[in-house]
mmJSON file of the N, C-alpha and C atoms, coordinates in Angstrom:
{"data_MODEL":{"atom_site":{
"group_PDB":["ATOM","ATOM","ATOM","ATOM","ATOM","ATOM","ATOM","ATOM","ATOM","ATOM","ATOM","ATOM","ATOM","ATOM","ATOM","ATOM","ATOM","ATOM","ATOM","ATOM","ATOM","ATOM","ATOM","ATOM","ATOM","ATOM","ATOM","ATOM","ATOM","ATOM","ATOM","ATOM","ATOM","ATOM","ATOM","ATOM","ATOM","ATOM","ATOM","ATOM","ATOM","ATOM","ATOM","ATOM","ATOM","ATOM","ATOM","ATOM","ATOM","ATOM","ATOM","ATOM","ATOM","ATOM","ATOM","ATOM","ATOM","ATOM","ATOM","ATOM","ATOM","ATOM","ATOM","ATOM","ATOM","ATOM","ATOM","ATOM","ATOM","ATOM","ATOM","ATOM","ATOM","ATOM","ATOM","ATOM","ATOM","ATOM","ATOM","ATOM","ATOM","ATOM","ATOM","ATOM","ATOM","ATOM","ATOM","ATOM","ATOM","ATOM","ATOM","ATOM","ATOM","ATOM","ATOM","ATOM","ATOM","ATOM","ATOM","ATOM","ATOM","ATOM","ATOM","ATOM","ATOM","ATOM","ATOM","ATOM","ATOM","ATOM","ATOM","ATOM","ATOM","ATOM","ATOM","ATOM","ATOM","ATOM","ATOM","ATOM","ATOM","ATOM","ATOM","ATOM","ATOM","ATOM","ATOM","ATOM","ATOM","ATOM","ATOM","ATOM","ATOM","ATOM","ATOM","ATOM","ATOM","ATOM","ATOM","ATOM","ATOM","ATOM","ATOM","ATOM","ATOM","ATOM","ATOM","ATOM","ATOM","ATOM","ATOM","ATOM","ATOM","ATOM","ATOM","ATOM","ATOM","ATOM","ATOM","ATOM","ATOM","ATOM","ATOM","ATOM","ATOM","ATOM","ATOM","ATOM","ATOM","ATOM","ATOM","ATOM","ATOM","ATOM","ATOM","ATOM","ATOM","ATOM","ATOM","ATOM","ATOM","ATOM","ATOM","ATOM","ATOM","ATOM","ATOM","ATOM","ATOM","ATOM","ATOM","ATOM","ATOM","ATOM","ATOM","ATOM","ATOM","ATOM","ATOM","ATOM","ATOM","ATOM","ATOM","ATOM","ATOM","ATOM","ATOM","ATOM","ATOM","ATOM","ATOM","ATOM","ATOM","ATOM","ATOM","ATOM","ATOM","ATOM","ATOM","ATOM","ATOM","ATOM","ATOM","ATOM","ATOM","ATOM","ATOM","ATOM","ATOM","ATOM","ATOM","ATOM","ATOM","ATOM","ATOM","ATOM","ATOM","ATOM","ATOM","ATOM","ATOM","ATOM","ATOM"],
"id":[1,2,3,4,5,6,7,8,9,10,11,12,13,14,15,16,17,18,19,20,21,22,23,24,25,26,27,28,29,30,31,32,33,34,35,36,37,38,39,40,41,42,43,44,45,46,47,48,49,50,51,52,53,54,55,56,57,58,59,60,61,62,63,64,65,66,67,68,69,70,71,72,73,74,75,76,77,78,79,80,81,82,83,84,85,86,87,88,89,90,91,92,93,94,95,96,97,98,99,100,101,102,103,104,105,106,107,108,109,110,111,112,113,114,115,116,117,118,119,120,121,122,123,124,125,126,127,128,129,130,131,132,133,134,135,136,137,138,139,140,141,142,143,144,145,146,147,148,149,150,151,152,153,154,155,156,157,158,159,160,161,162,163,164,165,166,167,168,169,170,171,172,173,174,175,176,177,178,179,180,181,182,183,184,185,186,187,188,189,190,191,192,193,194,195,196,197,198,199,200,201,202,203,204,205,206,207,208,209,210,211,212,213,214,215,216,217,218,219,220,221,222,223,224,225,226,227,228,229,230,231,232,233,234,235,236,237,238,239,240,241,242,243],
"type_symbol":["N","C","C","N","C","C","N","C","C","N","C","C","N","C","C","N","C","C","N","C","C","N","C","C","N","C","C","N","C","C","N","C","C","N","C","C","N","C","C","N","C","C","N","C","C","N","C","C","N","C","C","N","C","C","N","C","C","N","C","C","N","C","C","N","C","C","N","C","C","N","C","C","N","C","C","N","C","C","N","C","C","N","C","C","N","C","C","N","C","C","N","C","C","N","C","C","N","C","C","N","C","C","N","C","C","N","C","C","N","C","C","N","C","C","N","C","C","N","C","C","N","C","C","N","C","C","N","C","C","N","C","C","N","C","C","N","C","C","N","C","C","N","C","C","N","C","C","N","C","C","N","C","C","N","C","C","N","C","C","N","C","C","N","C","C","N","C","C","N","C","C","N","C","C","N","C","C","N","C","C","N","C","C","N","C","C","N","C","C","N","C","C","N","C","C","N","C","C","N","C","C","N","C","C","N","C","C","N","C","C","N","C","C","N","C","C","N","C","C","N","C","C","N","C","C","N","C","C","N","C","C","N","C","C","N","C","C","N","C","C","N","C","C"],
"label_atom_id":["N","CA","C","N","CA","C","N","CA","C","N","CA","C","N","CA","C","N","CA","C","N","CA","C","N","CA","C","N","CA","C","N","CA","C","N","CA","C","N","CA","C","N","CA","C","N","CA","C","N","CA","C","N","CA","C","N","CA","C","N","CA","C","N","CA","C","N","CA","C","N","CA","C","N","CA","C","N","CA","C","N","CA","C","N","CA","C","N","CA","C","N","CA","C","N","CA","C","N","CA","C","N","CA","C","N","CA","C","N","CA","C","N","CA","C","N","CA","C","N","CA","C","N","CA","C","N","CA","C","N","CA","C","N","CA","C","N","CA","C","N","CA","C","N","CA","C","N","CA","C","N","CA","C","N","CA","C","N","CA","C","N","CA","C","N","CA","C","N","CA","C","N","CA","C","N","CA","C","N","CA","C","N","CA","C","N","CA","C","N","CA","C","N","CA","C","N","CA","C","N","CA","C","N","CA","C","N","CA","C","N","CA","C","N","CA","C","N","CA","C","N","CA","C","N","CA","C","N","CA","C","N","CA","C","N","CA","C","N","CA","C","N","CA","C","N","CA","C","N","CA","C","N","CA","C","N","CA","C","N","CA","C","N","CA","C","N","CA","C","N","CA","C","N","CA","C","N","CA","C","N","CA","C"],
"label_alt_id":[null,null,null,null,null,null,null,null,null,null,null,null,null,null,null,null,null,null,null,null,null,null,null,null,null,null,null,null,null,null,null,null,null,null,null,null,null,null,null,null,null,null,null,null,null,null,null,null,null,null,null,null,null,null,null,null,null,null,null,null,null,null,null,null,null,null,null,null,null,null,null,null,null,null,null,null,null,null,null,null,null,null,null,null,null,null,null,null,null,null,null,null,null,null,null,null,null,null,null,null,null,null,null,null,null,null,null,null,null,null,null,null,null,null,null,null,null,null,null,null,null,null,null,null,null,null,null,null,null,null,null,null,null,null,null,null,null,null,null,null,null,null,null,null,null,null,null,null,null,null,null,null,null,null,null,null,null,null,null,null,null,null,null,null,null,null,null,null,null,null,null,null,null,null,null,null,null,null,null,null,null,null,null,null,null,null,null,null,null,null,null,null,null,null,null,null,null,null,null,null,null,null,null,null,null,null,null,null,null,null,null,null,null,null,null,null,null,null,null,null,null,null,null,null,null,null,null,null,null,null,null,null,null,null,null,null,null,null,null,null,null,null,null],
"label_comp_id":["MET","MET","MET","GLN","GLN","GLN","ARG","ARG","ARG","LYS","LYS","LYS","PHE","PHE","PHE","ILE","ILE","ILE","VAL","VAL","VAL","ALA","ALA","ALA","ALA","ALA","ALA","ILE","ILE","ILE","ALA","ALA","ALA","VAL","VAL","VAL","ALA","ALA","ALA","ILE","ILE","ILE","LEU","LEU","LEU","ALA","ALA","ALA","LEU","LEU","LEU","SER","SER","SER","GLY","GLY","GLY","CYS","CYS","CYS","GLU","GLU","GLU","SER","SER","SER","HIS","HIS","HIS","GLN","GLN","GLN","ALA","ALA","ALA","LYS","LYS","LYS","ILE","ILE","ILE","ASP","ASP","ASP","ALA","ALA","ALA","LEU","LEU","LEU","GLN","GLN","GLN","LYS","LYS","LYS","GLU","GLU","GLU","TYR","TYR","TYR","ASP","ASP","ASP","GLY","GLY","GLY","LEU","LEU","LEU","GLU","GLU","GLU","ALA","ALA","ALA","GLN","GLN","GLN","PHE","PHE","PHE","ARG","ARG","ARG","LYS","LYS","LYS","ASP","ASP","ASP","CYS","CYS","CYS","SER","SER","SER","ALA","ALA","ALA","GLU","GLU","GLU","TYR","TYR","TYR","PHE","PHE","PHE","LYS","LYS","LYS","VAL","VAL","VAL","PRO","PRO","PRO","PRO","PRO","PRO","THR","THR","THR","LEU","LEU","LEU","SER","SER","SER","PRO","PRO","PRO","LYS","LYS","LYS","CYS","CYS","CYS","SER","SER","SER","GLU","GLU","GLU","GLU","GLU","GLU","ASP","ASP","ASP","LYS","LYS","LYS","ARG","ARG","ARG","THR","THR","THR","LYS","LYS","LYS","GLU","GLU","GLU","ALA","ALA","ALA","TRP","TRP","TRP","ALA","ALA","ALA","ARG","ARG","ARG","LEU","LEU","LEU","GLN","GLN","GLN","ALA","ALA","ALA","GLU","GLU","GLU","HIS","HIS","HIS","VAL","VAL","VAL","LYS","LYS","LYS","GLN","GLN","GLN"],
"label_asym_id":["A","A","A","A","A","A","A","A","A","A","A","A","A","A","A","A","A","A","A","A","A","A","A","A","A","A","A","A","A","A","A","A","A","A","A","A","A","A","A","A","A","A","A","A","A","A","A","A","A","A","A","A","A","A","A","A","A","A","A","A","A","A","A","A","A","A","A","A","A","A","A","A","A","A","A","A","A","A","A","A","A","A","A","A","A","A","A","A","A","A","A","A","A","A","A","A","A","A","A","A","A","A","A","A","A","A","A","A","A","A","A","A","A","A","A","A","A","A","A","A","A","A","A","A","A","A","A","A","A","A","A","A","A","A","A","A","A","A","A","A","A","A","A","A","A","A","A","A","A","A","A","A","A","A","A","A","A","A","A","A","A","A","A","A","A","A","A","A","A","A","A","A","A","A","A","A","A","A","A","A","A","A","A","A","A","A","A","A","A","A","A","A","A","A","A","A","A","A","A","A","A","A","A","A","A","A","A","A","A","A","A","A","A","A","A","A","A","A","A","A","A","A","A","A","A","A","A","A","A","A","A","A","A","A","A","A","A","A","A","A","A","A","A"],
"label_entity_id":["1","1","1","1","1","1","1","1","1","1","1","1","1","1","1","1","1","1","1","1","1","1","1","1","1","1","1","1","1","1","1","1","1","1","1","1","1","1","1","1","1","1","1","1","1","1","1","1","1","1","1","1","1","1","1","1","1","1","1","1","1","1","1","1","1","1","1","1","1","1","1","1","1","1","1","1","1","1","1","1","1","1","1","1","1","1","1","1","1","1","1","1","1","1","1","1","1","1","1","1","1","1","1","1","1","1","1","1","1","1","1","1","1","1","1","1","1","1","1","1","1","1","1","1","1","1","1","1","1","1","1","1","1","1","1","1","1","1","1","1","1","1","1","1","1","1","1","1","1","1","1","1","1","1","1","1","1","1","1","1","1","1","1","1","1","1","1","1","1","1","1","1","1","1","1","1","1","1","1","1","1","1","1","1","1","1","1","1","1","1","1","1","1","1","1","1","1","1","1","1","1","1","1","1","1","1","1","1","1","1","1","1","1","1","1","1","1","1","1","1","1","1","1","1","1","1","1","1","1","1","1","1","1","1","1","1","1","1","1","1","1","1","1"],
"label_seq_id":[1,1,1,2,2,2,3,3,3,4,4,4,5,5,5,6,6,6,7,7,7,8,8,8,9,9,9,10,10,10,11,11,11,12,12,12,13,13,13,14,14,14,15,15,15,16,16,16,17,17,17,18,18,18,19,19,19,20,20,20,21,21,21,22,22,22,23,23,23,24,24,24,25,25,25,26,26,26,27,27,27,28,28,28,29,29,29,30,30,30,31,31,31,32,32,32,33,33,33,34,34,34,35,35,35,36,36,36,37,37,37,38,38,38,39,39,39,40,40,40,41,41,41,42,42,42,43,43,43,44,44,44,45,45,45,46,46,46,47,47,47,48,48,48,49,49,49,50,50,50,51,51,51,52,52,52,53,53,53,54,54,54,55,55,55,56,56,56,57,57,57,58,58,58,59,59,59,60,60,60,61,61,61,62,62,62,63,63,63,64,64,64,65,65,65,66,66,66,67,67,67,68,68,68,69,69,69,70,70,70,71,71,71,72,72,72,73,73,73,74,74,74,75,75,75,76,76,76,77,77,77,78,78,78,79,79,79,80,80,80,81,81,81],
"pdbx_PDB_ins_code":[null,null,null,null,null,null,null,null,null,null,null,null,null,null,null,null,null,null,null,null,null,null,null,null,null,null,null,null,null,null,null,null,null,null,null,null,null,null,null,null,null,null,null,null,null,null,null,null,null,null,null,null,null,null,null,null,null,null,null,null,null,null,null,null,null,null,null,null,null,null,null,null,null,null,null,null,null,null,null,null,null,null,null,null,null,null,null,null,null,null,null,null,null,null,null,null,null,null,null,null,null,null,null,null,null,null,null,null,null,null,null,null,null,null,null,null,null,null,null,null,null,null,null,null,null,null,null,null,null,null,null,null,null,null,null,null,null,null,null,null,null,null,null,null,null,null,null,null,null,null,null,null,null,null,null,null,null,null,null,null,null,null,null,null,null,null,null,null,null,null,null,null,null,null,null,null,null,null,null,null,null,null,null,null,null,null,null,null,null,null,null,null,null,null,null,null,null,null,null,null,null,null,null,null,null,null,null,null,null,null,null,null,null,null,null,null,null,null,null,null,null,null,null,null,null,null,null,null,null,null,null,null,null,null,null,null,null,null,null,null,null,null,null],
"Cartn_x":[0.824,0.0,0.87,1.883,2.771,3.555,3.901,4.652,3.809,2.519,1.63,1.519,1.456,1.361,2.617,3.772,5.037,5.124,4.75,4.767,3.804,2.621,1.635,2.151,2.775,3.304,4.412,5.263,6.336,5.75,4.736,4.099,3.472,2.804,2.187,3.267,4.357,5.446,6.05,6.239,6.805,5.864,4.576,3.608,3.556,3.622,3.593,4.822,5.978,7.204,7.192,6.68,6.631,5.658,4.585,3.651,4.292,5.091,5.798,6.803,7.496,8.478,7.804,6.666,5.997,5.429,4.991,4.503,5.645,6.814,7.971,8.405,8.315,8.668,7.726,6.447,5.481,5.785,6.121,6.483,7.723,8.708,9.932,9.636,8.761,8.404,7.665,6.743,6.012,6.947,7.898,8.867,9.718,10.137,10.949,10.144,8.874,8.011,7.868,7.588,7.43,8.714,9.849,11.125,11.382,11.08,11.271,10.365,9.088,8.142,8.498,8.896,9.231,10.487,11.473,12.699,12.401,11.551,11.177,10.426,9.516,8.768,9.718,10.648,11.624,12.435,12.873,13.694,12.913,11.673,10.876,10.228,9.896,8.962,9.455,10.646,11.081,11.132,11.497,11.586,10.224,9.159,7.825,7.398,7.989,7.652,8.297,9.294,9.954,9.231,8.241,7.441,6.582,6.23,5.342,4.105,2.958,2.677,3.074,3.379,3.77,2.604,2.843,1.824,2.466,1.68,2.182,1.59,2.415,1.941,1.076,0.287,-0.512,0.35,1.526,2.42,2.847,3.243,3.696,2.534,1.36,0.189,-0.09,0.039,-0.177,0.907,2.155,3.24,3.037,2.596,2.334,1.225,0.187,-0.928,-0.443,0.344,0.852,1.763,2.579,3.468,2.656,1.636,0.796,0.033,-0.429,-1.118,-0.168,1.07,2.065,2.356,2.432,2.666,1.499,0.284,-0.888,-0.895,-0.537,-0.472,0.591,1.725,2.808,2.368,1.734,1.278,0.194,-0.699,-1.749,-1.146,-0.101,0.551,1.281,1.86,2.521,1.519,0.316,-0.71,-1.121,-1.029,-1.438,-0.558,0.609,1.528,0.944],
"Cartn_y":[-1.194,0.0,1.261,1.247,2.397,2.575,1.478,1.529,2.182,1.861,2.462,3.966,4.351,5.77,6.513,5.937,6.565,6.676,5.614,5.637,6.702,6.784,7.781,9.194,9.402,10.72,11.133,10.207,10.502,10.836,10.09,10.349,11.742,12.115,13.445,14.528,14.312,15.292,15.46,14.373,14.437,15.188,14.894,15.588,17.075,17.41,18.819,19.551,18.924,19.559,19.725,18.751,18.877,19.973,20.138,21.228,22.582,22.708,23.963,24.263,23.25,23.462,23.904,23.306,23.708,25.121,25.483,26.837,27.835,27.518,28.4,28.484,27.383,27.398,28.32,28.315,29.184,30.651,30.924,32.291,32.735,31.857,32.194,32.499,31.711,31.935,33.262,33.561,34.826,36.01,35.858,36.931,37.183,36.113,36.244,36.937,36.555,37.19,38.681,39.011,40.419,41.205,40.652,41.344,41.642,40.686,40.891,41.972,41.934,42.938,44.329,44.395,45.685,46.275,45.434,45.904,46.408,45.69,46.116,47.439,47.584,48.829,49.986,49.779,50.825,51.217,50.214,50.462,51.253,50.834,51.443,52.766,52.935,53.998,54.985,54.825,55.715,57.175,57.433,58.812,59.494,58.729,59.328,59.908,59.443,59.986,61.35,61.703,62.989,64.108,63.771,64.786,65.501,66.743,67.489,67.83,67.366,66.341,64.962,64.042,62.696,61.991,61.578,60.849,59.6,58.549,57.289,57.043,56.571,56.175,54.928,54.581,53.351,52.111,52.053,50.908,50.845,51.981,52.001,51.78,52.257,51.996,50.502,49.821,48.37,47.649,48.078,47.468,47.703,48.916,49.236,48.345,48.138,47.278,45.845,45.305,43.934,43.806,44.835,44.815,44.81,45.645,45.699,44.396,43.773,42.483,41.399,41.407,40.429,40.643,41.907,42.218,41.707,41.904,41.446,39.922,39.204,37.738,37.285,37.97,37.634,37.863,38.991,39.277,38.303,37.932,36.966,35.615,35.221,33.944,34.005,35.149,35.303,35.162,35.673,35.622,34.184,33.311,31.913,31.152,31.67,30.937,30.704],
"Cartn_z":[0.0,0.0,0.0,0.857,0.939,-0.365,-0.984,-2.238,-3.34,-3.407,-4.404,-4.174,-2.908,-2.584,-3.047,-2.8,-3.196,-4.715,-5.414,-6.881,-7.402,-6.808,-7.229,-6.952,-5.801,-5.453,-6.42,-6.773,-7.728,-9.099,-9.51,-10.806,-10.833,-9.761,-9.684,-9.728,-9.012,-9.003,-10.396,-11.1,-12.456,-13.391,-13.304,-14.156,-13.825,-12.546,-12.149,-12.674,-12.559,-13.047,-14.558,-15.263,-16.723,-17.132,-16.367,-16.639,-16.428,-15.383,-15.115,-16.218,-16.678,-17.735,-19.031,-19.363,-20.596,-20.46,-19.252,-19.008,-19.2,-18.657,-18.806,-20.264,-20.984,-22.405,-23.178,-22.813,-23.475,-23.166,-21.904,-21.532,-22.295,-22.388,-23.122,-24.587,-25.198,-26.605,-26.772,-25.855,-25.928,-25.701,-24.787,-24.533,-25.773,-26.416,-27.63,-28.737,-28.879,-29.883,-29.591,-28.325,-27.949,-28.201,-27.793,-27.981,-29.457,-30.317,-31.75,-32.309,-31.926,-32.41,-31.894,-30.631,-30.035,-30.676,-30.94,-31.596,-33.011,-33.733,-35.085,-35.042,-34.082,-33.935,-33.638,-32.709,-32.385,-33.614,-34.374,-35.565,-36.614,-36.86,-37.929,-37.53,-36.263,-35.905,-34.85,-34.332,-33.249,-33.695,-34.935,-35.42,-35.433,-35.604,-35.661,-34.317,-33.225,-31.913,-31.678,-32.482,-32.32,-33.062,-33.868,-34.538,-33.493,-33.803,-32.914,-33.708,-33.361,-32.348,-32.879,-31.963,-32.417,-33.11,-34.328,-35.083,-35.659,-35.75,-36.295,-37.669,-38.564,-39.887,-39.723,-40.735,-40.646,-40.381,-41.008,-40.785,-39.323,-38.767,-37.375,-36.408,-36.77,-35.927,-35.849,-36.98,-37.006,-36.2,-36.358,-35.585,-34.09,-33.734,-32.328,-31.778,-32.568,-32.152,-31.927,-32.867,-32.721,-31.499,-31.254,-30.091,-28.799,-28.73,-27.524,-27.318,-28.403,-28.284,-27.779,-28.268,-27.801,-26.321,-25.897,-24.486,-23.632,-24.105,-23.357,-23.23,-24.304,-24.235,-23.242,-23.248,-22.322,-20.878,-20.609,-19.248,-18.804,-19.708,-19.374,-19.014,-19.706,-19.41,-18.071,-17.746,-16.447,-15.3,-15.49,-14.447,-14.147,-15.131,-14.96,-13.982,-13.659,-12.777,-11.429],
"occupancy":[1.0,1.0,1.0,1.0,1.0,1.0,1.0,1.0,1.0,1.0,1.0,1.0,1.0,1.0,1.0,1.0,1.0,1.0,1.0,1.0,1.0,1.0,1.0,1.0,1.0,1.0,1.0,1.0,1.0,1.0,1.0,1.0,1.0,1.0,1.0,1.0,1.0,1.0,1.0,1.0,1.0,1.0,1.0,1.0,1.0,1.0,1.0,1.0,1.0,1.0,1.0,1.0,1.0,1.0,1.0,1.0,1.0,1.0,1.0,1.0,1.0,1.0,1.0,1.0,1.0,1.0,1.0,1.0,1.0,1.0,1.0,1.0,1.0,1.0,1.0,1.0,1.0,1.0,1.0,1.0,1.0,1.0,1.0,1.0,1.0,1.0,1.0,1.0,1.0,1.0,1.0,1.0,1.0,1.0,1.0,1.0,1.0,1.0,1.0,1.0,1.0,1.0,1.0,1.0,1.0,1.0,1.0,1.0,1.0,1.0,1.0,1.0,1.0,1.0,1.0,1.0,1.0,1.0,1.0,1.0,1.0,1.0,1.0,1.0,1.0,1.0,1.0,1.0,1.0,1.0,1.0,1.0,1.0,1.0,1.0,1.0,1.0,1.0,1.0,1.0,1.0,1.0,1.0,1.0,1.0,1.0,1.0,1.0,1.0,1.0,1.0,1.0,1.0,1.0,1.0,1.0,1.0,1.0,1.0,1.0,1.0,1.0,1.0,1.0,1.0,1.0,1.0,1.0,1.0,1.0,1.0,1.0,1.0,1.0,1.0,1.0,1.0,1.0,1.0,1.0,1.0,1.0,1.0,1.0,1.0,1.0,1.0,1.0,1.0,1.0,1.0,1.0,1.0,1.0,1.0,1.0,1.0,1.0,1.0,1.0,1.0,1.0,1.0,1.0,1.0,1.0,1.0,1.0,1.0,1.0,1.0,1.0,1.0,1.0,1.0,1.0,1.0,1.0,1.0,1.0,1.0,1.0,1.0,1.0,1.0,1.0,1.0,1.0,1.0,1.0,1.0,1.0,1.0,1.0,1.0,1.0,1.0,1.0,1.0,1.0,1.0,1.0,1.0],
"B_iso_or_equiv":[0.0,0.0,0.0,0.0,0.0,0.0,0.0,0.0,0.0,0.0,0.0,0.0,0.0,0.0,0.0,0.0,0.0,0.0,0.0,0.0,0.0,0.0,0.0,0.0,0.0,0.0,0.0,0.0,0.0,0.0,0.0,0.0,0.0,0.0,0.0,0.0,0.0,0.0,0.0,0.0,0.0,0.0,0.0,0.0,0.0,0.0,0.0,0.0,0.0,0.0,0.0,0.0,0.0,0.0,0.0,0.0,0.0,0.0,0.0,0.0,0.0,0.0,0.0,0.0,0.0,0.0,0.0,0.0,0.0,0.0,0.0,0.0,0.0,0.0,0.0,0.0,0.0,0.0,0.0,0.0,0.0,0.0,0.0,0.0,0.0,0.0,0.0,0.0,0.0,0.0,0.0,0.0,0.0,0.0,0.0,0.0,0.0,0.0,0.0,0.0,0.0,0.0,0.0,0.0,0.0,0.0,0.0,0.0,0.0,0.0,0.0,0.0,0.0,0.0,0.0,0.0,0.0,0.0,0.0,0.0,0.0,0.0,0.0,0.0,0.0,0.0,0.0,0.0,0.0,0.0,0.0,0.0,0.0,0.0,0.0,0.0,0.0,0.0,0.0,0.0,0.0,0.0,0.0,0.0,0.0,0.0,0.0,0.0,0.0,0.0,0.0,0.0,0.0,0.0,0.0,0.0,0.0,0.0,0.0,0.0,0.0,0.0,0.0,0.0,0.0,0.0,0.0,0.0,0.0,0.0,0.0,0.0,0.0,0.0,0.0,0.0,0.0,0.0,0.0,0.0,0.0,0.0,0.0,0.0,0.0,0.0,0.0,0.0,0.0,0.0,0.0,0.0,0.0,0.0,0.0,0.0,0.0,0.0,0.0,0.0,0.0,0.0,0.0,0.0,0.0,0.0,0.0,0.0,0.0,0.0,0.0,0.0,0.0,0.0,0.0,0.0,0.0,0.0,0.0,0.0,0.0,0.0,0.0,0.0,0.0,0.0,0.0,0.0,0.0,0.0,0.0,0.0,0.0,0.0,0.0,0.0,0.0,0.0,0.0,0.0,0.0,0.0,0.0],
"pdbx_formal_charge":[null,null,null,null,null,null,null,null,null,null,null,null,null,null,null,null,null,null,null,null,null,null,null,null,null,null,null,null,null,null,null,null,null,null,null,null,null,null,null,null,null,null,null,null,null,null,null,null,null,null,null,null,null,null,null,null,null,null,null,null,null,null,null,null,null,null,null,null,null,null,null,null,null,null,null,null,null,null,null,null,null,null,null,null,null,null,null,null,null,null,null,null,null,null,null,null,null,null,null,null,null,null,null,null,null,null,null,null,null,null,null,null,null,null,null,null,null,null,null,null,null,null,null,null,null,null,null,null,null,null,null,null,null,null,null,null,null,null,null,null,null,null,null,null,null,null,null,null,null,null,null,null,null,null,null,null,null,null,null,null,null,null,null,null,null,null,null,null,null,null,null,null,null,null,null,null,null,null,null,null,null,null,null,null,null,null,null,null,null,null,null,null,null,null,null,null,null,null,null,null,null,null,null,null,null,null,null,null,null,null,null,null,null,null,null,null,null,null,null,null,null,null,null,null,null,null,null,null,null,null,null,null,null,null,null,null,null,null,null,null,null,null,null],
"auth_seq_id":[1,1,1,2,2,2,3,3,3,4,4,4,5,5,5,6,6,6,7,7,7,8,8,8,9,9,9,10,10,10,11,11,11,12,12,12,13,13,13,14,14,14,15,15,15,16,16,16,17,17,17,18,18,18,19,19,19,20,20,20,21,21,21,22,22,22,23,23,23,24,24,24,25,25,25,26,26,26,27,27,27,28,28,28,29,29,29,30,30,30,31,31,31,32,32,32,33,33,33,34,34,34,35,35,35,36,36,36,37,37,37,38,38,38,39,39,39,40,40,40,41,41,41,42,42,42,43,43,43,44,44,44,45,45,45,46,46,46,47,47,47,48,48,48,49,49,49,50,50,50,51,51,51,52,52,52,53,53,53,54,54,54,55,55,55,56,56,56,57,57,57,58,58,58,59,59,59,60,60,60,61,61,61,62,62,62,63,63,63,64,64,64,65,65,65,66,66,66,67,67,67,68,68,68,69,69,69,70,70,70,71,71,71,72,72,72,73,73,73,74,74,74,75,75,75,76,76,76,77,77,77,78,78,78,79,79,79,80,80,80,81,81,81],
"auth_comp_id":["MET","MET","MET","GLN","GLN","GLN","ARG","ARG","ARG","LYS","LYS","LYS","PHE","PHE","PHE","ILE","ILE","ILE","VAL","VAL","VAL","ALA","ALA","ALA","ALA","ALA","ALA","ILE","ILE","ILE","ALA","ALA","ALA","VAL","VAL","VAL","ALA","ALA","ALA","ILE","ILE","ILE","LEU","LEU","LEU","ALA","ALA","ALA","LEU","LEU","LEU","SER","SER","SER","GLY","GLY","GLY","CYS","CYS","CYS","GLU","GLU","GLU","SER","SER","SER","HIS","HIS","HIS","GLN","GLN","GLN","ALA","ALA","ALA","LYS","LYS","LYS","ILE","ILE","ILE","ASP","ASP","ASP","ALA","ALA","ALA","LEU","LEU","LEU","GLN","GLN","GLN","LYS","LYS","LYS","GLU","GLU","GLU","TYR","TYR","TYR","ASP","ASP","ASP","GLY","GLY","GLY","LEU","LEU","LEU","GLU","GLU","GLU","ALA","ALA","ALA","GLN","GLN","GLN","PHE","PHE","PHE","ARG","ARG","ARG","LYS","LYS","LYS","ASP","ASP","ASP","CYS","CYS","CYS","SER","SER","SER","ALA","ALA","ALA","GLU","GLU","GLU","TYR","TYR","TYR","PHE","PHE","PHE","LYS","LYS","LYS","VAL","VAL","VAL","PRO","PRO","PRO","PRO","PRO","PRO","THR","THR","THR","LEU","LEU","LEU","SER","SER","SER","PRO","PRO","PRO","LYS","LYS","LYS","CYS","CYS","CYS","SER","SER","SER","GLU","GLU","GLU","GLU","GLU","GLU","ASP","ASP","ASP","LYS","LYS","LYS","ARG","ARG","ARG","THR","THR","THR","LYS","LYS","LYS","GLU","GLU","GLU","ALA","ALA","ALA","TRP","TRP","TRP","ALA","ALA","ALA","ARG","ARG","ARG","LEU","LEU","LEU","GLN","GLN","GLN","ALA","ALA","ALA","GLU","GLU","GLU","HIS","HIS","HIS","VAL","VAL","VAL","LYS","LYS","LYS","GLN","GLN","GLN"],
"auth_asym_id":["A","A","A","A","A","A","A","A","A","A","A","A","A","A","A","A","A","A","A","A","A","A","A","A","A","A","A","A","A","A","A","A","A","A","A","A","A","A","A","A","A","A","A","A","A","A","A","A","A","A","A","A","A","A","A","A","A","A","A","A","A","A","A","A","A","A","A","A","A","A","A","A","A","A","A","A","A","A","A","A","A","A","A","A","A","A","A","A","A","A","A","A","A","A","A","A","A","A","A","A","A","A","A","A","A","A","A","A","A","A","A","A","A","A","A","A","A","A","A","A","A","A","A","A","A","A","A","A","A","A","A","A","A","A","A","A","A","A","A","A","A","A","A","A","A","A","A","A","A","A","A","A","A","A","A","A","A","A","A","A","A","A","A","A","A","A","A","A","A","A","A","A","A","A","A","A","A","A","A","A","A","A","A","A","A","A","A","A","A","A","A","A","A","A","A","A","A","A","A","A","A","A","A","A","A","A","A","A","A","A","A","A","A","A","A","A","A","A","A","A","A","A","A","A","A","A","A","A","A","A","A","A","A","A","A","A","A","A","A","A","A","A","A"],
"auth_atom_id":["N","CA","C","N","CA","C","N","CA","C","N","CA","C","N","CA","C","N","CA","C","N","CA","C","N","CA","C","N","CA","C","N","CA","C","N","CA","C","N","CA","C","N","CA","C","N","CA","C","N","CA","C","N","CA","C","N","CA","C","N","CA","C","N","CA","C","N","CA","C","N","CA","C","N","CA","C","N","CA","C","N","CA","C","N","CA","C","N","CA","C","N","CA","C","N","CA","C","N","CA","C","N","CA","C","N","CA","C","N","CA","C","N","CA","C","N","CA","C","N","CA","C","N","CA","C","N","CA","C","N","CA","C","N","CA","C","N","CA","C","N","CA","C","N","CA","C","N","CA","C","N","CA","C","N","CA","C","N","CA","C","N","CA","C","N","CA","C","N","CA","C","N","CA","C","N","CA","C","N","CA","C","N","CA","C","N","CA","C","N","CA","C","N","CA","C","N","CA","C","N","CA","C","N","CA","C","N","CA","C","N","CA","C","N","CA","C","N","CA","C","N","CA","C","N","CA","C","N","CA","C","N","CA","C","N","CA","C","N","CA","C","N","CA","C","N","CA","C","N","CA","C","N","CA","C","N","CA","C","N","CA","C","N","CA","C","N","CA","C","N","CA","C","N","CA","C","N","CA","C","N","CA","C"],
"pdbx_PDB_model_num":[1,1,1,1,1,1,1,1,1,1,1,1,1,1,1,1,1,1,1,1,1,1,1,1,1,1,1,1,1,1,1,1,1,1,1,1,1,1,1,1,1,1,1,1,1,1,1,1,1,1,1,1,1,1,1,1,1,1,1,1,1,1,1,1,1,1,1,1,1,1,1,1,1,1,1,1,1,1,1,1,1,1,1,1,1,1,1,1,1,1,1,1,1,1,1,1,1,1,1,1,1,1,1,1,1,1,1,1,1,1,1,1,1,1,1,1,1,1,1,1,1,1,1,1,1,1,1,1,1,1,1,1,1,1,1,1,1,1,1,1,1,1,1,1,1,1,1,1,1,1,1,1,1,1,1,1,1,1,1,1,1,1,1,1,1,1,1,1,1,1,1,1,1,1,1,1,1,1,1,1,1,1,1,1,1,1,1,1,1,1,1,1,1,1,1,1,1,1,1,1,1,1,1,1,1,1,1,1,1,1,1,1,1,1,1,1,1,1,1,1,1,1,1,1,1,1,1,1,1,1,1,1,1,1,1,1,1,1,1,1,1,1,1]
}}}
């Protein structure tokens, strides 16, 4: 009886750890996606913020939207921890 309990406890621990690792892998992938989008936005659109008043072209508005959506997905995944 005790042996079954130990085997079951080990199985649960292994499953829990694998779940944590896959969660971290998802966070890492989302972080990488966000970093790439944010770097591209900075490269393409940083000069537009120096205009008075600051206005974004349609291309930069779309890039800004995608960057903000990636940030929201990343934050939502962090909350799941």
